[in-house]
C-alpha positions as CSV (number, residue, x, y, z in Angstrom):
1,M,84.8,4.8,125.6
2,S,86.1,5.1,122.0
3,E,89.7,5.2,123.2
4,M,89.1,2.0,125.2
5,I,87.7,0.3,122.1
6,N,90.7,1.4,120.1
7,L,93.1,0.1,122.7
8,M,91.3,-3.3,122.9
9,T,91.1,-3.5,119.1
10,S,94.9,-2.8,118.8
11,K,95.7,-5.3,121.5
12,I,93.6,-8.0,119.9
13,F,95.2,-7.2,116.6
14,L,98.7,-7.6,118.0
15,Q,97.8,-10.8,119.9
16,T,96.4,-12.2,116.6
17,C,99.7,-11.3,114.9
18,I,101.5,-13.1,117.7
19,S,99.4,-16.1,116.9
20,I,100.1,-15.8,113.2
21,E,103.9,-15.8,113.8
22,E,103.5,-18.8,116.0
23,L,101.5,-20.6,113.3
24,C,104.1,-19.7,110.7
25,A,106.9,-21.0,112.9
26,E,105.0,-24.2,113.6
27,L,104.4,-24.8,109.9
28,Y,108.1,-24.2,109.0
29,H,109.3,-26.4,111.8
30,Y,106.9,-29.1,110.5
31,Y,108.3,-28.7,107.0
32,S,111.9,-28.8,108.4
33,R,111.1,-32.2,109.9
34,A,109.1,-33.4,106.9
35,Y,111.8,-32.7,104.4
36,E,114.8,-33.6,106.7
37,D,115.9,-36.1,103.9
38,I,116.7,-33.0,101.8
39,P,119.2,-31.1,104.0
40,E,119.2,-27.8,102.1
41,A,115.3,-27.7,102.3
42,S,115.3,-28.6,106.0
43,R,117.8,-25.9,106.8
44,L,115.9,-23.3,104.9
45,W,112.6,-24.2,106.7
46,K,114.4,-24.3,110.1
47,K,116.0,-20.9,109.5
48,T,112.7,-19.4,108.5
49,A,110.9,-20.9,111.5
50,L,113.4,-19.4,113.9
51,E,113.0,-16.0,112.2
52,E,109.2,-16.3,112.6
53,E,109.8,-17.0,116.3
54,D,111.8,-13.8,116.4
55,H,109.0,-11.9,114.7
56,R,106.7,-13.2,117.4
57,Q,109.0,-11.6,120.0
58,H,108.7,-8.2,118.2
59,F,104.9,-8.4,118.4
60,M,105.1,-9.3,122.1
61,L,107.3,-6.2,122.6
62,A,104.7,-4.1,120.8
63,V,102.0,-5.4,123.2
64,R,104.1,-4.5,126.2
65,L,104.7,-1.0,124.9
66,M,101.1,-0.3,123.8
67,N,100.6,2.1,126.7
68,E,103.7,4.0,125.9
69,T,103.2,4.6,122.2
70,E,100.2,5.6,120.1
71,F,99.0,2.9,117.9
72,K,95.7,2.5,116.1
73,V,94.4,-0.4,114.0
74,S,91.4,-0.2,111.7
75,G,88.8,-2.8,111.8
76,N,89.8,-3.9,108.3
77,H,93.3,-4.7,109.5
78,L,91.9,-6.8,112.3
79,I,89.6,-8.6,109.9
80,K,92.6,-9.2,107.6
81,A,94.7,-10.6,110.5
82,Y,91.9,-12.9,111.5
83,S,91.6,-14.1,107.9
84,I,95.3,-14.8,107.7
85,Q,95.2,-16.6,111.1
86,N,92.3,-18.8,110.0
87,K,94.0,-19.6,106.6
88,L,97.2,-20.6,108.5
89,R,95.3,-22.9,110.9
90,Y,93.6,-24.5,107.9
91,L,96.9,-24.9,106.1
92,L,98.5,-26.5,109.1
93,N,95.6,-28.9,109.5
94,Q,95.9,-29.8,105.8
95,V,99.6,-30.4,105.8
96,S,99.5,-32.4,109.0
97,H,97.2,-34.9,107.2
98,S,99.1,-34.8,103.9
99,T,102.5,-33.3,103.5
100,P,102.6,-31.5,100.1
101,E,105.4,-32.0,97.6
102,L,108.4,-29.7,98.4
103,L,107.7,-27.4,95.4
104,T,104.1,-26.9,96.4
105,A,105.2,-26.2,100.0
106,V,107.7,-23.6,98.9
107,T,105.2,-22.0,96.5
108,K,102.5,-21.7,99.2
109,A,105.0,-20.3,101.6
110,I,106.0,-17.6,99.2
111,E,102.4,-16.6,98.8
112,M,101.9,-16.6,102.5
113,E,105.0,-14.5,103.2
114,D,103.9,-12.0,100.6
115,V,100.6,-11.5,102.5
116,L,102.5,-11.2,105.8
117,A,105.0,-8.7,104.4
118,D,102.0,-6.5,103.3
119,L,100.4,-6.8,106.7
120,H,103.7,-5.9,108.5
121,A,104.2,-2.9,106.2
122,H,100.7,-1.6,107.0
123,I,101.2,-2.1,110.7
124,S,104.2,0.2,110.7
125,L,102.1,3.0,109.4
126,N,99.8,2.8,112.5
127,F,102.6,3.7,115.0
128,N,103.3,7.4,115.7
129,D,106.6,6.4,117.3
130,S,109.4,6.2,114.7
131,N,111.2,3.4,116.6
132,M,108.1,1.2,116.4
133,Q,107.6,2.1,112.7
134,N,111.1,1.1,112.0
135,L,110.7,-2.2,114.0
136,F,107.7,-3.2,111.8
137,R,109.3,-2.0,108.6
138,A,112.2,-4.3,109.5
139,L,109.7,-7.2,109.9
140,S,108.3,-6.4,106.5
141,E,111.9,-6.4,105.1
142,A,112.6,-9.7,106.8
143,D,109.5,-11.2,105.2
144,R,110.8,-10.0,101.9
145,D,114.0,-11.7,102.7
146,H,112.0,-14.9,103.4
147,I,110.3,-14.5,100.0
148,S,113.6,-14.0,98.2
149,A,115.2,-17.1,99.9
150,L,112.1,-19.2,99.1
151,K,112.0,-17.9,95.5
152,Q,115.6,-18.7,95.0
153,Y,115.1,-22.2,96.4
154,R,112.0,-22.6,94.2
155,T,114.2,-21.7,91.2
156,I,116.7,-24.4,92.2
157,L,113.8,-26.9,92.4
158,Y,112.7,-26.0,88.9
159,L,116.2,-26.7,87.5
160,P,116.4,-29.9,85.5
161,Q,117.8,-32.8,87.5
162,S,121.0,-34.2,86.0
163,D,120.9,-38.0,85.6
164,M,124.3,-39.1,86.9
165,S,123.9,-42.5,85.4
166,E,123.9,-41.1,81.9
167,N,127.2,-39.5,82.4
168,Q,129.0,-42.6,83.6
């Protein structure tokens, strides 16, 4: 009975992670459209959205391979995943009613990606199979790449804007 509970907990966890990746992609696609008048921002959001969709595929693969590899999830990780999922749903609801300023959107995305990178890193530790561990370590690294790209863009946003009219 305990093995069945572990299997169900693991499956629910992975399905929740699939939902998280879908929500992230939806948010980033929304931002890509919302900031389409700023091409570099729109491209960054679009690229990140597509990468989140790729992450979703990795989680779907993990669900399909659950019976072939040993994987256990603690109740705490499931609770954390639910918490992240709920916060993302809330954020999507908020931004759909009032799009934040670009700097705020980037800053919040950095915070979110940091939490996701941590979650992905902990997931890799739950797989006995080294290939699955490596897959989720790669997801964590991809999240770190998202963070790096977003931080770099945030730095650019902080740079003082030159007033071209003063130079003419």
